[in-house]
C-alpha positions as CSV (number, residue, x, y, z in Angstrom):
1,M,-38.0,19.9,-41.0
2,P,-35.8,18.3,-38.3
3,D,-32.3,17.2,-39.7
4,H,-32.6,13.3,-39.0
5,H,-29.1,12.5,-40.4
6,H,-27.5,14.8,-38.2
7,H,-28.8,13.1,-35.0
8,H,-28.1,9.4,-36.6
9,H,-24.3,10.6,-36.9
10,H,-24.2,11.9,-33.6
11,H,-25.3,8.7,-32.0
12,W,-23.0,7.0,-33.9
13,R,-20.1,9.2,-32.8
14,E,-21.3,9.0,-29.2
15,R,-20.9,4.9,-29.6
16,H,-17.5,5.7,-31.0
17,D,-16.5,7.9,-28.3
18,Y,-17.4,5.1,-25.4
19,A,-15.2,2.7,-27.5
20,Y,-12.4,5.1,-27.0
21,R,-13.1,5.9,-23.4
22,A,-13.6,2.3,-22.8
23,G,-9.8,1.6,-23.4
24,A,-8.7,4.4,-20.9
25,P,-7.1,3.0,-17.8
26,G,-9.5,2.5,-14.8
27,P,-9.1,4.1,-11.5
28,G,-5.8,4.2,-9.5
29,P,-5.5,1.6,-6.7
30,N,-8.8,0.8,-4.5
31,R,-8.6,3.4,-1.8
32,H,-12.5,2.2,-0.8
33,R,-12.0,0.7,2.6
34,L,-14.0,0.7,5.7
35,Y,-13.0,3.9,8.1
36,K,-14.4,5.2,11.1
37,D,-15.7,8.8,9.8
38,K,-15.1,11.1,12.9
39,E,-16.2,14.3,11.2
40,R,-19.6,13.3,10.6
41,G,-19.8,10.5,13.5
42,M,-21.8,11.2,16.7
43,I,-20.0,8.4,18.9
44,A,-17.1,6.8,17.3
45,G,-17.7,7.5,13.9
46,V,-18.7,3.9,12.9
47,C,-22.1,4.2,11.7
48,A,-21.0,7.2,9.7
49,G,-17.8,5.3,8.3
50,I,-20.4,2.2,7.5
51,A,-22.7,4.6,5.8
52,K,-19.9,6.1,3.9
53,Y,-18.6,2.8,2.6
54,Y,-22.2,1.6,1.2
55,G,-23.3,5.4,0.2
56,W,-26.1,5.6,2.7
57,R,-27.1,8.2,4.6
58,P,-25.4,8.0,8.2
59,D,-28.8,9.2,10.1
60,G,-30.9,6.2,8.7
61,L,-28.2,3.8,9.7
62,R,-28.4,5.2,13.1
63,V,-31.8,5.1,13.7
64,G,-31.5,1.3,12.4
65,F,-28.8,0.7,14.7
66,V,-30.3,2.1,17.5
67,L,-33.5,0.1,17.3
68,L,-31.7,-3.1,16.7
69,S,-30.1,-2.2,20.3
70,L,-33.0,-1.8,21.7
71,F,-34.4,-5.3,20.6
72,A,-31.3,-7.4,20.8
73,F,-29.5,-5.6,23.6
74,P,-26.5,-6.0,24.6
75,L,-25.0,-7.7,21.3
76,P,-25.2,-4.6,18.9
77,V,-23.6,-2.6,21.3
78,I,-20.7,-5.0,22.0
79,V,-20.1,-5.0,18.2
80,Y,-20.2,-1.2,18.1
81,I,-17.6,-1.1,20.6
82,V,-15.4,-3.9,18.9
83,A,-15.8,-2.3,15.6
84,A,-14.7,1.2,17.1
85,L,-11.6,-0.5,18.3
86,I,-11.0,-2.3,15.1
87,M,-11.8,0.4,12.5
88,K,-9.3,2.9,11.3
89,P,-9.8,6.1,11.4
90,E,-10.1,7.7,7.7
91,P,-6.7,8.9,6.5
92,P,-6.9,12.4,5.2
93,G,-5.6,11.3,1.8
94,A,-8.5,9.0,1.2
95,V,-9.9,11.3,-1.0
96,Y,-10.7,10.1,-4.5
97,Q,-9.8,12.0,-7.7
98,S,-13.3,12.4,-9.3
99,P,-16.8,11.3,-8.1
100,E,-16.5,8.7,-10.9
101,E,-13.2,7.1,-9.2
102,E,-15.5,6.9,-6.1
103,R,-18.4,5.3,-7.6
104,F,-16.4,2.9,-9.5
105,W,-14.7,1.7,-6.2
106,R,-17.7,1.7,-4.0
107,T,-19.5,-0.5,-6.6
108,F,-16.6,-2.7,-7.1
109,S,-16.2,-3.3,-2.9
110,T,-20.2,-3.5,-2.7
111,R,-21.3,-4.9,-5.7
112,P,-18.7,-6.8,-7.6
113,K,-20.7,-8.2,-10.3
114,V,-21.9,-4.9,-11.6
115,T,-18.2,-4.1,-11.5
116,F,-18.0,-7.2,-13.8
117,S,-20.3,-6.2,-16.3
118,E,-18.9,-2.8,-16.4
119,L,-15.4,-4.1,-17.3
120,K,-17.1,-6.6,-19.7
121,H,-18.6,-3.7,-21.5
122,R,-15.2,-2.1,-21.7
123,F,-13.4,-4.8,-23.2
124,R,-16.3,-5.6,-25.8
125,A,-15.6,-2.2,-26.7
126,L,-12.0,-2.3,-26.9
127,D,-12.5,-5.6,-29.1
128,A,-14.8,-3.8,-31.3
129,R,-12.2,-0.8,-31.5
130,L,-9.5,-3.3,-32.3
131,A,-11.8,-5.0,-35.3
132,S,-12.3,-1.6,-36.7
133,L,-8.6,-1.0,-36.5
134,E,-7.6,-4.3,-38.1
135,S,-10.0,-3.8,-41.1
136,A,-8.7,-0.6,-41.7
137,V,-5.1,-1.7,-41.8
138,T,-5.8,-4.6,-43.8
139,S,-7.9,-2.4,-46.6
140,D,-5.1,-0.3,-46.7
141,E,-2.5,-2.9,-47.1
142,Y,-4.6,-4.6,-49.6
143,G,-5.1,-1.6,-51.8
144,L,-1.2,-1.1,-51.4
145,R,-0.3,-4.5,-52.8
146,K,-3.0,-4.0,-55.8
147,A,-1.2,-0.5,-56.6
148,F,2.2,-2.6,-56.6
149,R,0.8,-5.3,-58.8
150,D,-0.7,-2.6,-61.4
151,L,2.9,-0.9,-61.1
152,E,4.8,-4.0,-61.9
153,R,2.4,-5.1,-64.9
154,G,3.0,-1.3,-66.2
155,S,6.8,-1.7,-66.4
């Protein structure tokens, strides 16, 4: 016979854990910037850098760029050269502390609406935590007041 009660309790605990994790400070300063990726790059690392910024595969972007260059020559090539001159090379210290942190900042930079809803959920969870904390404190306070009243009546 499956233990339904335990599963239900565990589900409640997961939500509870979520509420606790949600209040944790977010990742540190945003290190998600557009850099040239010289390690994975073929010419100047522009395509590799753009691919890394959006979390894409660089080879797919390169094929797209070559096709664009064939149809719209010389504009894409000029844009590439300008980008190669303007974009800074990736600093060695631009590593994230965790994959979650990298995902957070990539999403923040490329799709701010998603990050906003993620933060909204964090605040909702914090609010829920605060409400449960308030109810616990006020119920204890109520119990204490009643105990004092009973003591005063007894004396």
